[in-house]
C-alpha positions, -999 to 999 in steps of 0.1 A, spaced: 10 29 238 -23 43 226 -23 69 253 10 81 240 -3 84 205 -35 101 218 -13 127 236 2 137 202 -27 132 178 -64 131 174 -69 94 166 -93 77 141 -99 40 142 -107 19 111 -116 -16 102 -101 -31 71 -111 -64 53 -82 -88 53 -100 -120 44 -102 -143 74 -95 -113 97 -108 -78 100 -78 -56 108 -81 -29 135 -61 1 124 -55 34 140 -41 66 124 -41 103 130 -75 120 122 -62 142 95 -87 170 88 -88 182 52 -61 158 45 -45 153 11 -68 123 5 -99 143 12 -87 172 -10 -78 148 -38 -112 130 -35 -130 163 -39 -109 172 -70 -116 138 -86 -153 142 -78 -155 176 -94 -138 164 -125 -162 135 -128 -193 156 -125 -178 182 -150 -174 155 -176 -202 140 -197 -183 107 -199 -178 86 -167 -147 65 -165 -153 32 -183 -189 43 -186 -198 30 -152 -214 52 -126 -198 52 -92 -163 43 -105 -139 71 -100 -101 75 -103 -84 68 -71 -78 101 -53 -41 93 -53 -41 98 -91 -49 135 -86 -23 143 -59 10 159 -64 40 153 -42 45 124 -19 17 104 -3 10 112 33 20 84 57 -9 92 80 -36 84 54 -55 51 50 -49 50 12 -71 28 -10 -40 10 -24 -30 -2 11 -66 -14 18 -67 -32 -15 -35 -50 -8 -46 -61 26 -78 -74 11 -59 -91 -17 -37 -109 7 -67 -120 28 -86 -134 -2 -61 -145 -28 -27 -153 -15 -11 -179 7 15 -162 29 20 -186 58 57 -187 70 67 -163 42 92 -136 52 80 -103 38 90 -66 40 66 -37 33 85 -8 19 74 28 28 47 12 50 29 42 66 3 28 90 13 -7 80 -20 -17 64 -8 -38 35 19 -56 56 -6 -64 83 -28 -80 57 1 -103 49 7 -109 86 -30 -119 90 -23 -148 66 7 -160 86 36 -141 70 66 -129 91 64 -92 83 88 -63 86 72 -29 84 98 -4 71 95 34 69 119 63 73 93 83 93 95 75 130 59 86 135 47 62 109 66 34 127 49 44 160 15 38 144 26 7 125 40 -9 157 8 -1 176 -14 -14 148 5 -47 148 1 -50 186 -36 -42 186 -41 -70 161 -21 -95 182 7 -99 156 37 -109 176 55 -120 143 56 -84 130 86 -60 136 93 -25 125 124 -11 108 137 24 103 145 23 66 148 51 40 142 31 8 156 59 -13 190 61 5 194 30 27 203 -4 14 192 -38 26 218 -66 30 210 -93 4 177 -111 -1 148 -105 23 120 -127 11 90 -111 -5 86 -74 -10 54 -54 -6 49 -20 -24 16 -5 -16 15 27 -37 50 38 -44 49 49 -80 38 85 -73 71 98 -87 89 87 -118 122 88 -99 109 60 -77 108 35 -106 145 30 -104 144 23 -67 116 -3 -72 136 -21 -99 168 -19 -77 150 -36 -48 135 -62 -70 170 -71 -83 189 -68 -50 164 -79 -23 136 -101 -37 145 -137 -30 146 -159 -61 115 -180 -63 95 -154 -43 70 -128 -53 68 -90 -49 34 -75 -46 28 -40 -59 -5 -20 -56 -11 9 -80 -42 32 -80 -43 42 -116 -20 71 -121 -11 78 -157 25 81 -146 26 44 -136 21 32 -172 57 40 -180 67 17 -151 45 -11 -165 61 -8 -199 95 -11 -184 84 -40 -163 73 -59 -194 108 -57 -208 122 -77 -179 125 -114 -172 101 -112 -142 68 -131 -144 40 -107 -138 4 -113 -130 -21 -85 -128 -53 -86 -107 -78 -59 -98 -92 -52 -64 -123 -32 -58 -122 -9 -27 -151 11 -14 -143 46 -4 -148 55 32 -154 92 24 -180 90 -4 -202 67 -25 -174 60 -50 -152 30 -53 -118 24 -66 -102 -2 -88 -67 -8 -77 -42 -28 -98 -23 -55 -78 7 -69 -95 25 -101 -86 61 -99 -97 78 -133 -96 115 -137 -96 126 -171 -109 164 -167 -104 
């Protein structure tokens, strides 16, 4: 399977902390990718400002907060890495059914799989699913499957267990889709996990979430940047549905 991917892409391998397991991940080697460009813009703004974020050197806005348009499925985004680490260190997932929405390389969902969850990696992009499937196999996860699913237009049939959203609030129009899936597909008694890298746009979503009956817990996960000396603080929300 790797040879097929290598025929179509230059590949880059990564290791991601997922608690008891270090995930092996492979993605396209995207030169001058949107993540690299966004990191450069964020760095330029930091050095141009006399006041560092929170007054702490080395802490920068996640590069995702600077990007316009949709996130690139081929990137290893800080939010996905933060979610994988969070599952590994903070959450019991054994025997839980979970679906990662808009999964890209599958990083966050595979973090849940490393803790024993039965995971479905869902994305509308067939190339993303090729890499997600390979990443599951190279980590020995036989309890992971992939699903072709356009979360904006397709609908899941009933409750599916837990939901994983690793960085989906990059457009305000996505808020409605997140709330719809929470209402229609999150099993009562289960938890949805949402990672957000600090875009100002997301505060509107948080305000709307506070008006609901969901129980919400907010944690922060620190992720070192693989491209620079910066690190990122990613918000990880647990959204519990009681009924």
